[in-house]
C-alpha positions as CSV (number, residue, x, y, z in Angstrom):
1,M,-19.1,320.4,11.7
2,A,-15.9,322.3,11.7
3,G,-15.2,324.1,15.0
4,G,-18.3,322.6,16.7
5,A,-18.0,320.2,19.5
6,P,-18.3,316.6,18.8
7,R,-21.2,314.3,20.4
8,W,-21.7,311.1,20.9
9,L,-25.3,309.1,21.1
10,L,-26.2,305.9,23.2
11,I,-30.3,305.1,22.9
12,G,-31.5,303.7,25.7
13,N,-34.7,301.8,26.1
14,S,-36.2,304.9,28.1
15,R,-33.5,307.6,27.3
16,W,-31.1,309.0,24.9
17,H,-28.0,309.1,26.5
18,W,-25.6,312.0,24.9
19,A,-22.3,313.1,25.4
20,E,-20.2,315.9,24.4
21,G,-16.3,316.7,24.1
22,P,-14.6,320.1,23.7
23,N,-15.0,322.6,21.0
24,E,-12.7,321.8,18.0
25,A,-11.1,324.9,18.5
26,D,-10.2,324.0,21.8
27,D,-8.3,320.8,20.7
28,S,-4.9,320.8,22.9
29,G,-3.3,318.2,21.7
30,P,-4.4,314.4,20.2
31,G,-7.1,312.6,22.0
32,A,-8.2,315.8,23.1
33,A,-11.2,315.7,20.8
34,Q,-12.1,312.6,22.3
35,A,-12.4,313.4,26.3
36,I,-16.0,313.9,27.4
37,R,-16.6,317.7,28.6
38,Q,-20.3,317.0,29.8
39,C,-23.3,314.3,29.2
40,W,-27.2,314.2,30.1
41,S,-29.9,312.2,29.0
42,E,-33.3,313.5,27.3
43,S,-36.5,311.6,26.1
44,P,-36.2,310.4,22.5
45,P,-36.4,313.5,19.7
46,S,-39.7,313.6,17.6
47,G,-38.1,314.4,14.5
48,L,-34.2,315.4,12.9
49,L,-31.4,315.5,14.4
50,L,-30.0,319.0,14.0
51,Q,-26.5,317.3,15.0
52,Q,-25.2,314.1,13.3
53,P,-23.2,312.1,16.5
54,E,-19.8,311.5,15.8
55,A,-20.5,307.7,16.9
56,W,-24.2,306.4,18.3
57,A,-24.8,303.1,19.8
58,A,-28.4,301.7,20.7
59,V,-30.2,299.5,22.9
60,G,-33.1,300.5,22.5
61,P,-35.6,301.0,18.9
62,V,-34.1,303.7,16.9
63,P,-36.7,305.6,14.6
64,A,-35.8,306.9,11.3
65,S,-37.6,310.2,11.6
66,A,-33.6,310.7,13.6
67,G,-31.9,310.4,10.6
68,L,-29.0,308.9,12.2
69,D,-26.3,308.1,9.7
70,P,-25.6,304.1,9.6
71,A,-22.5,304.1,8.8
72,R,-21.6,306.1,12.2
73,R,-23.4,303.2,13.9
74,V,-21.4,301.2,16.8
75,V,-22.4,297.5,17.0
76,V,-20.9,295.0,19.6
77,A,-18.7,293.3,17.2
78,Q,-16.2,296.2,17.1
79,V,-16.3,296.5,20.7
80,P,-12.2,294.9,21.7
81,L,-14.1,292.9,24.5
82,A,-12.5,289.3,24.1
83,L,-15.3,286.2,24.1
84,T,-17.9,288.8,23.6
85,P,-21.2,287.0,22.8
86,P,-23.0,288.2,19.7
87,W,-26.7,288.7,22.0
88,L,-24.6,291.1,24.4
89,G,-26.2,294.8,24.8
90,I,-23.4,297.0,23.4
91,D,-24.0,299.4,26.5
92,R,-22.8,296.2,28.4
93,A,-20.0,295.6,26.1
94,L,-19.2,299.0,25.9
95,A,-19.2,299.9,30.1
96,G,-17.0,296.3,30.4
97,W,-14.5,297.6,28.1
98,Q,-14.3,300.7,29.1
99,A,-13.8,299.7,32.9
100,W,-11.6,297.2,31.7
101,R,-9.2,299.8,29.9
102,E,-9.4,301.9,32.8
103,G,-6.4,299.9,34.6
104,G,-6.4,296.6,33.1
105,T,-7.7,294.7,36.2
106,P,-10.5,292.6,36.5
107,V,-13.9,294.5,36.8
108,L,-17.7,294.3,37.7
109,V,-19.9,296.9,36.3
110,A,-23.2,297.6,37.7
111,D,-25.6,299.8,35.0
112,G,-28.8,301.0,36.6
113,G,-30.9,301.9,33.7
114,T,-34.2,300.2,32.7
115,V,-33.0,296.7,33.7
116,L,-29.8,296.9,36.0
117,S,-27.3,294.7,34.3
118,L,-24.1,293.4,36.2
119,T,-20.9,292.9,33.5
120,R,-17.7,290.8,34.6
121,V,-14.6,291.5,32.5
122,D,-11.6,289.5,33.9
123,G,-7.9,290.1,33.8
124,Q,-7.6,289.8,30.5
125,G,-10.4,292.0,29.5
126,R,-12.2,288.9,28.3
127,F,-16.2,288.8,28.9
128,A,-16.5,286.7,31.7
129,G,-20.5,286.7,32.4
130,G,-23.2,288.8,34.3
131,R,-26.6,288.9,35.4
132,L,-29.7,290.7,34.8
133,I,-32.6,292.8,37.0
134,A,-35.6,294.7,36.7
135,G,-34.2,297.9,37.3
136,A,-36.1,300.2,40.3
137,A,-38.4,301.9,38.1
138,L,-39.3,298.6,36.2
139,Q,-40.1,296.9,39.4
140,L,-42.1,299.9,41.0
141,R,-44.3,299.8,37.6
142,A,-44.6,296.2,37.7
143,M,-45.9,296.0,41.3
144,G,-48.3,298.9,40.3
145,A,-49.6,297.2,37.3
146,G,-49.5,293.8,39.1
147,T,-51.6,294.5,42.0
148,E,-55.0,295.6,42.9
149,Q,-53.8,297.9,46.1
150,L,-50.3,298.7,45.5
151,P,-50.5,302.3,43.8
152,M,-48.5,303.6,40.4
153,L,-46.0,305.9,41.1
154,A,-44.5,308.9,39.5
155,P,-41.3,309.0,37.7
156,D,-40.1,312.1,40.8
157,H,-41.3,309.5,43.5
158,W,-38.1,308.8,44.6
159,S,-36.9,312.9,45.3
160,G,-35.5,312.9,48.9
161,L,-37.0,309.8,49.6
162,Q,-33.7,308.3,51.0
163,A,-33.3,311.4,53.5
164,S,-36.7,311.5,54.7
165,D,-37.6,308.2,55.4
166,G,-35.0,305.8,56.1
167,R,-35.2,302.0,55.7
168,W,-38.2,301.1,57.0
169,P,-40.6,303.6,56.1
170,Q,-44.5,303.5,56.8
171,G,-46.2,304.5,54.3
172,T,-46.9,302.0,51.2
173,R,-45.5,304.4,48.9
174,E,-42.3,304.9,50.7
175,A,-42.1,301.3,51.3
176,M,-42.4,299.9,48.0
177,A,-39.5,302.7,46.7
178,I,-37.3,301.6,49.3
179,G,-37.9,298.2,49.0
180,V,-36.8,298.3,45.5
181,L,-33.5,300.2,46.3
182,E,-32.5,298.4,49.1
183,G,-33.2,295.2,47.1
184,L,-31.3,296.3,44.1
185,A,-28.2,297.3,46.8
186,A,-28.3,293.5,48.3
187,A,-27.9,292.2,45.1
188,L,-25.1,294.2,43.9
189,D,-23.2,294.2,47.3
190,R,-24.0,290.0,47.4
191,A,-22.5,290.0,43.5
192,A,-19.6,292.2,44.6
193,C,-18.8,290.0,47.1
194,Q,-19.2,286.6,44.9
195,V,-16.8,288.4,42.7
196,R,-13.9,289.3,45.1
197,A,-13.9,285.8,47.0
198,V,-12.5,284.3,43.6
199,E,-10.9,287.3,42.3
200,P,-9.6,289.8,45.1
201,G,-8.5,293.0,43.1
202,C,-11.5,292.9,40.8
203,E,-12.7,296.7,40.3
204,L,-16.3,298.1,41.0
205,W,-18.0,300.5,38.8
206,L,-21.5,302.0,39.1
207,T,-23.2,303.8,36.1
208,G,-26.8,304.0,34.9
209,G,-29.5,306.7,35.7
210,D,-30.2,304.9,39.0
211,A,-26.7,304.6,40.1
212,E,-27.1,308.0,42.0
213,L,-29.7,306.3,44.0
214,L,-27.8,303.7,44.9
215,L,-24.7,304.7,45.4
216,P,-25.8,305.6,49.1
217,L,-27.1,302.4,50.1
218,L,-23.5,300.8,48.7
219,V,-21.5,303.0,50.4
220,R,-23.3,302.6,54.1
221,A,-23.6,298.8,53.6
222,P,-21.5,297.3,56.7
223,G,-19.4,294.6,55.4
224,G,-20.4,295.5,51.8
225,G,-18.4,294.2,48.7
226,G,-17.4,298.0,47.6
227,P,-16.2,301.0,47.4
228,W,-17.9,301.3,44.3
229,Q,-16.4,303.6,41.3
230,H,-19.1,305.6,40.2
231,Q,-19.0,307.0,36.5
232,P,-22.2,308.3,34.9
233,S,-20.7,309.1,31.5
234,L,-19.2,305.1,31.6
235,C,-21.1,303.8,28.8
236,L,-20.2,307.6,26.5
237,D,-16.5,307.1,27.7
238,G,-16.4,303.5,25.7
239,L,-18.5,304.9,22.7
240,A,-16.1,308.1,22.5
241,A,-12.8,305.9,22.5
242,L,-13.7,303.5,20.3
243,A,-14.9,306.1,17.8
244,A,-11.2,307.2,18.3
245,L,-9.7,304.2,17.3
246,R,-11.6,303.3,13.8
247,P,-12.2,305.6,10.8
248,G,-15.0,307.5,10.8
249,P,-17.1,308.8,7.9
250,N,-16.6,312.1,6.4
251,P,-18.8,314.4,7.9
């Protein structure tokens, strides 16, 4: 890929998350090629990838048709996060490690994906446990599928919802969506308050596809555990940083 922009890939449960660095021709010094210039998410491809990522990791299914190089895969055992159990998702390990290495302080990372994960890392860079909660879309699907009268909401139902309906909507669809979001935000605030009661200097990080929906609720919560630092590319930042630390295969 001489002269091309390096890419990193995180395969999620429902979406593929990409990050791209600067073009090699624009490299301005050591580490410049590992800086993320842009990131995006998309549906899984139906065939062979046109460009191999510099490194990739997966929590969701990996289709053989994509032709991903197994030598470029990053697994949880390679993440330098101490006391990491082998069952921990690679996305949680990368996000927790990256948030901790930003400042070297205790961190609580909330990743709002298909499942909302909470990951703690202590001040020494050691995994300190976490929580898992069904994410917003998963909760809505469960309500639609598990009841007779509640509807199955379309993925785009969130658009403009918070600004127009507030916390106590009258419509069923809006009540479902706002109820889920407020519940998730409350869970994050409670977790933040609990962590900061024992580690006052703990930093709070928010990432994942639902982060933009949750952030306004967290910001306005009275007496909450915030502030939360919103970093959409946190997992991919960690993947790119880790790829720079390990020897990789020849392109």
